[in-house]
N, C-alpha and C positions, 0 to 999 in steps of 0.2 A: 708698167708704174715704180720712180724710183723707190730708193731702199739703201741700205746698208746690211753688205752679208759681214757681221760678225761669225769668225772662227777660235775656238776655245783648241787649245793642244796643249795635248797629254804634258806632264812635265818632264817622266821617264815612258821605256817600257812597264807597262801592265795586265796585266793577261781581262781576256773580253768578260770574264763577272765586273773585274771591277770597272773598266770602263764604259760595260753596260749599270754599272753601278750611278756611276758620274750621273749618267742619262736619266735617272732619280731625281738627282742633286741636284741638276739643273730645273726641275719642273718643266718637263717637255712634256709632260701626259701618258696617258696609253699609248700605241706604237705598233708598227711592227716590222719584223727585223726578214732579212734575208740571212743565211749562212752560210758556209761552202765549207766540207774539210774534203780530204784526199777522196775518199764513198760518196758523198752524197751534197746537193745543195736544195736546200728548202726553205719554207720559213719558220715565222715562230714568230708568238705574240711578244710585245714585250710591257709589262704590266707598270704604274705608273710610280711606283718604285725603282723601275730600273731593271727586273728579274728576268728574264731571258725563259718564254713555255713554248718549247718547238714541238712543234706537229706528232702527231703523233705515229706515226710510222718511223719518227727518226727517235726521239728518248732524249733524253740527257743527253748519249752521245754525243749530236751532234754539238754543243753546247762544246763538252771537253777537248774535240777535234776540229773545233774550227780553225782556217787557216787565216779564215776574212769573213766581214762583218759590217753589213751597213743597216743600223736600224734606223725607222722613218717615222716622220705623221708629217702632218702640215705645219707645227710648228718646226722644225728645224732636221737634220739628218746627222747622225752618228759613221764617223769609220773607224774600223783599226783592220790589224792588218799584224799575223805574224808570220814574217821577211824570213828569221830563221832556223823554221822550228823550235823553237824553244821555251812555244805556248806563253809568249806574251808579248805586244807590240804594241806600238804608236796605236795614238790615237789622237781625231780631230773631231768638235763637237762645231757642226755650224748651223744657223739657224739669223734668221733675218730677226729676232730680236732681243735686247740689252740682256745679261741673265748675271742677276750681282751673286749667287752662291754658288762662283764656280771659280775661290779660291782650292789649289793652286794651280791650276790650270791657267794657261797665259793668250790673250787674245790679241788678235787684230783685228784690225775693218777695216772693206774695200768697198768704195758707194756704186753702188749701183745709176743705171740708167734706163730700164726697163727690165722687164719679165716676160717668158712668154708661158702659153702651159703645154706638156705635149703628156706622154703613156707611148707605156709596151706595152699590145698585148702579149697574154702569155698562154699558153699551152691548151688546146684541149673547150670546155664546156662544162657550165657546173650539173651535176647529173641529180638527180632529183635523191630529197632525202632519207626516203625511206631504203635506197639499196644500201642491204648490209658491207659490212657494222658499221650501221650510226658514231655521226662523225660528236663530240664532245663538245659540250655548248661553246658557241661563239667559233667555231668552223664548219665549213662547207668542202665537199670534194668537187674537183676540177677533172676530169679523164680528158685523152686522147691516147688513137688506138698506137701512137710513135712511143709513148712512153707509160702508158700506164693513168693510171688514179694516185692525187697525190693531193694533199689538204691546204686548203687557203683559210687564211686567217681573220674569215666574214660573217656578219653573222647570216641566221640562212633566212629568206624572204619567203617557201615555199615553191618559191618556181625552178625549172631545170631546164637546160640547153642555149642559154646562155652565155656569152662570152665574158674572159673578167684581163682587163690591163692592171698595170698598175701607174701610177699617174706621174707625173713629177712633173718643174719649173723649173727651168732654165733662164739662169739669171745676165743679164747683158751690159756690158761696160764701151768706155765709150777710148780705142786708143788716144792717145795724147799728142801721139807726134800727126798719125796719117788722118785721125777723123774719122776712119772705121771701129763703125757697133760692131763688136766677135761675143763669142758666149764664155764668158770669165766659171762659168759651173753649173754644175745642173743637179738639184737637188729632187731626190724621191718620195715624194707628198704619200701616197696611201695603197692600196688598191679599192677596185671597185668591177662593178657588174655593167658591162655595156651589150646591148641590143648589136649590135653591126663591126664587122670587122671591116677595115680599107683594103681596097680590091686594089689594080696596077695600076689604076684609075686615077690613085686618092680617092675616089668616090668609098661613101658608105654603104657596107652588104653585110649584107642577112647571113650569107656563109656555107649558106644550102646551095652554091650551084655551082 
């Protein structure tokens, strides 16, 4: 599927909370965030207004200490990074739809010749919702022996044992000189359940072997 990638660049370095507020200003709706700090890496919810609500095991400390963040849903992705330890950094918003309410961010565009769906399997499996302590509304718990339990921003559906994955979309462009098709960028699009994981042959597996 062809399209146009619109990239909006922040006019200057800014704190993560201000970058997230631009997400709300651009009207991308509710989404998911991955936040990284020197001590933790985990999920947060993103409200339609651009407020970050981290997983319960981290609290707001993860937002304040984060040096990198990716906010995403099916409408676009916002990336922010504090590269020099000042608590501020540049941000970009990438989307396939033109956004009107984006001043003073500066936009660029890239023509696409195609898109490919992709995904990244997460550690562990969903655990039963009655396992203590219960998650807040809109969250579930996944767990793996190697890393323990962690919170994922998905509405519970009453099932346990399923795998989870981050969904993504590869954006394809054509090399104007040689005519080769290459991946220009990749946007994270969401988090979902899946019944199996690929084995070494690439076929679906239920993960029980």
